[in-house]
C-alpha positions in Angstrom: -10.4 18.8 -11.3 -12.7 20.9 -13.5 -11.2 24.3 -14.5 -12.9 26.9 -16.7 -10.7 29.7 -18.1 -12.5 32.9 -18.6 -10.9 35.6 -20.8 -11.1 39.4 -20.7 -12.2 42.1 -23.1 -11.1 41.5 -26.7 -10.5 37.9 -25.7 -10.7 34.8 -27.8 -10.1 31.1 -27.5 -7.8 30.7 -30.5 -7.3 33.1 -33.4 -8.8 31.5 -36.5 -6.2 29.9 -38.8 -3.4 30.3 -36.2 -2.2 28.6 -33.1 -2.5 31.8 -31.0 -4.4 31.1 -27.8 -5.5 33.8 -25.4 -4.3 31.6 -22.5 -1.0 30.7 -24.1 -0.5 26.9 -23.6 -2.1 27.2 -20.2 -5.0 24.8 -21.0 -2.7 22.0 -22.1 -0.2 22.6 -19.3 -2.9 22.2 -16.6 -4.3 19.2 -18.3 -0.9 17.5 -18.5 0.4 18.6 -15.1 -2.8 18.0 -13.0 -4.9 15.8 -15.2 -7.4 18.6 -15.1 -10.4 18.9 -17.4 -10.0 22.4 -18.8 -12.7 24.4 -20.7 -11.9 27.7 -22.3 -15.3 29.4 -22.3 -15.9 31.5 -25.4 -17.9 34.7 -24.9 -18.5 37.9 -26.9 -15.1 39.8 -26.9 -16.5 43.3 -26.5 -19.9 43.0 -24.9 -20.9 44.2 -21.4 -20.7 42.1 -18.2 -24.3 40.9 -18.3 -24.1 39.6 -21.9 -20.7 38.0 -21.4 -21.6 36.6 -18.0 -24.8 34.9 -19.3 -22.8 33.4 -22.1 -20.2 32.2 -19.7 -22.8 30.6 -17.5 -24.4 28.9 -20.5 -21.1 27.5 -21.7 -20.4 26.0 -18.3 -23.9 24.5 -17.8 -24.1 23.2 -21.3 -20.8 21.3 -20.8 -21.6 20.0 -17.3 -25.0 18.9 -18.4 -23.4 17.1 -21.4 -25.6 19.0 -23.9 -22.6 19.7 -26.1 -20.4 17.0 -27.7 -17.6 16.4 -27.1 -18.0 17.7 -23.5 -14.9 18.6 -21.4 -15.9 18.9 -17.8 -16.7 16.1 -15.3 -20.4 16.5 -14.6 -19.9 14.9 -11.1 -17.5 17.6 -9.9 -17.8 21.3 -9.3 -15.9 23.9 -11.4 -13.0 26.2 -10.5 -13.1 29.4 -12.6 -9.7 31.1 -13.3 -10.5 34.4 -14.9 -8.3 37.1 -16.5 -9.2 40.8 -16.5 -12.9 41.4 -17.3 -13.5 37.7 -17.1 -13.4 38.1 -13.4 -16.3 40.5 -13.4 -18.3 38.2 -15.7 -17.7 35.4 -13.3 -18.6 37.4 -10.2 -21.9 38.3 -11.9 -22.9 34.7 -12.5 -22.0 33.7 -8.9 -23.5 36.5 -6.9 -26.7 35.8 -4.8 -28.0 39.1 -6.3 -28.3 37.2 -9.6 -31.4 35.0 -9.2 -29.9 32.7 -11.9 -26.5 32.3 -10.3 -24.7 29.0 -10.6 -22.8 29.0 -7.3 -24.0 25.5 -6.6 -22.0 24.3 -9.6 -18.8 26.3 -8.8 -16.3 25.7 -6.1 -14.0 28.7 -6.5 -13.2 31.8 -8.5 -9.6 33.1 -9.0 -9.2 36.4 -10.7 -6.0 37.6 -12.4 -5.6 41.3 -13.2 -9.3 42.0 -12.9 -10.3 45.6 -12.4 -12.6 45.1 -9.4 -12.5 48.8 -8.7 -12.3 49.8 -12.3 -9.4 51.0 -14.5 -8.3 54.6 -15.1 -7.9 53.6 -18.8 -11.7 52.9 -19.0 -12.3 56.2 -17.2 -10.2 58.0 -19.8 -12.0 56.4 -22.7 -15.3 57.2 -21.1 -14.3 60.9 -20.6 -13.8 61.3 -24.3 -17.5 60.7 -25.0 -19.3 61.9 -21.8 -18.4 65.6 -22.0 -16.0 65.4 -19.0 -12.8 65.6 -21.0 -10.7 68.7 -20.3 -9.7 68.9 -24.0 -11.7 71.8 -25.6 -11.7 70.2 -29.0 -13.2 67.0 -27.7 -15.8 69.0 -25.8 -16.8 70.8 -29.0 -17.4 67.5 -30.9 -18.4 65.3 -28.0 -21.9 64.9 -29.4 -20.5 63.5 -32.7 -18.1 61.2 -30.8 -20.8 59.8 -28.5 -23.1 59.3 -31.5 -20.5 57.2 -33.3 -19.1 55.3 -30.3 -22.5 54.4 -28.8 -23.3 52.4 -32.0 -20.5 50.0 -31.2 -21.0 47.2 -28.7 -17.5 47.6 -27.3 -18.6 50.8 -25.6 -20.7 48.7 -23.2 -17.5 46.7 -22.2 -15.4 49.9 -21.7 -18.2 51.5 -19.6 -18.5 48.4 -17.4 -14.8 48.7 -16.5 -15.0 52.4 -15.3 -14.5 53.3 -11.7 -18.1 54.5 -11.4 -19.6 51.4 -13.1 -17.6 48.9 -11.0 -18.6 50.8 -7.8 -22.2 50.2 -8.6 -21.5 46.6 -9.6 -19.7 46.0 -6.3 -22.7 47.4 -4.4 -25.1 45.1 -6.1 -23.3 41.9 -7.0 -21.9 40.8 -3.6 -19.9 37.7 -3.1 -21.5 34.3 -2.6 -20.7 32.5 0.7 -20.9 29.2 -1.2 -17.8 30.0 -3.3 -14.1 30.4 -2.4 -12.6 33.6 -3.9 -9.0 34.2 -4.7 -7.3 37.1 -6.5 -3.9 38.0 -8.1 -2.6 41.4 -9.2 0.1 42.3 -11.6 2.5 45.1 -10.7 4.5 45.3 -13.9 7.8 43.8 -14.8 10.8 44.3 -12.4 13.3 46.9 -13.6 13.3 50.6 -14.4 10.2 52.6 -15.4 11.1 52.3 -19.1 10.7 48.5 -19.0 7.8 48.0 -16.6 5.6 46.6 -19.4 5.8 45.8 -23.1 6.2 48.8 -25.3 2.5 48.8 -26.3 1.3 49.1 -22.7 4.1 51.5 -21.4 2.1 54.7 -22.0 -0.9 53.2 -20.2 1.3 52.1 -17.4 2.7 55.6 -17.0 -0.7 57.2 -17.2 -2.1 54.9 -14.5 0.9 55.5 -12.3 0.5 59.2 -12.6 -3.3 59.0 -11.8 -3.1 56.6 -8.9 0.5 56.6 -7.7 0.3 52.8 -7.8 2.1 50.0 -9.5 0.1 48.4 -12.2 0.2 45.9 -15.1 -0.3 48.5 -17.8 -4.1 48.2 -17.5 -5.2 47.6 -13.9 -3.7 49.1 -10.6 -2.7 46.7 -8.0 -5.3 47.9 -5.5 -8.1 47.3 -8.1 -6.9 43.8 -8.9 -7.1 42.9 -5.2 -10.4 42.6 -3.4 -11.1 42.9 0.3 -12.0 39.6 1.9 -10.4 37.5 -0.8 -7.2 35.5 -0.4 -4.4 36.8 -2.5 -2.8 33.6 -3.7 0.6 35.2 -4.2 2.3 38.6 -4.0 1.6 40.7 -7.1 3.1 39.1 -10.2 6.1 40.9 -11.8 4.2 40.9 -15.1 2.2 43.1 -17.5 -1.4 42.4 -18.5 -0.3 40.3 -21.5 2.5 38.5 -19.6 -0.2 37.3 -17.1 -1.7 35.0 -19.8 1.6 34.1 -21.4 2.2 36.7 -24.1 5.4 38.8 -24.3 4.5 41.3 -27.0 8.0 42.7 -27.2 9.2 39.4 -28.4 6.6 38.9 -31.1 3.1 37.5 -31.6 2.6 34.4 -29.5 6.0 34.6 -27.8 6.1 33.5 -24.2 7.8 35.6 -21.5 11.3 34.6 -20.7 11.4 36.9 -17.7 8.3 35.5 -16.0 7.4 31.8 -15.3 3.7 32.2 -16.0 3.1 28.5 -16.3 4.6 28.0 -12.8 2.3 30.6 -11.5 -0.7 28.8 -12.9 0.6 25.6 -11.3 0.6 27.4 -7.9 -3.1 28.4 -8.5 -4.1 24.8 -9.3 -2.2 23.5 -6.3 -4.1 25.9 -4.0 -7.4 24.9 -5.6 -6.6 21.3 -5.1 -6.5 21.9 -1.4 -10.1 23.0 -1.2 -12.3 20.5 0.7 -14.7 19.7 -2.1 -12.0 19.0 -4.7 
């Protein structure tokens, strides 16, 4: 089984000079448990969907075509992409028939985890600070200065691509490819009272999203945005925050795994579902 792991905004494979992986021990676990060939595709952490998507496509094709050594994937098999957060939008871009350079013929399935298919209120909030729509008078007075500064940074492209308006346009253009099986998973936040729904870092964001949407969320993406009409939801929403979903409990320290959430077991369930597909 070929599996490609695609990370989200600000993502990385491994932090240099550390053993911190974005997908915390997930690659090795899938390799050991399923004898899978697993590639973590490195893309620009803060670029927009088009840039990141094209990089993701190139990483997959280069490996399948054995143009990089050592290669990881089996060139005789199709690929299953498991994507977290923005990585799901990058993947949809390279699979859609609206993209003339799509690689749907090399990909069997796409599974998205915590992907903002309908945007994130957090991205809308960031965008409002620089587009003149903020209700804060002070920001309105200096919006030109803010936009001038922010627009010089590449990360603004990524944030804009995650807004409600941008994803609406994206969804209208980049339709799903009938050649590919699509699956999705949402995070609804940790079980417990409102003061412990996410790690402390994400708690203000969780509360903001809950107030704006009246929905459960993982501290970054509302449940309804992480789910997508016509796709199979592999499981009920995970009792996890956005970092728990890839194996990081930030309340317990850098690179600490969640003790409240069996994330590796969840990835096993994904792999078991993918293994059932006809061409696998």
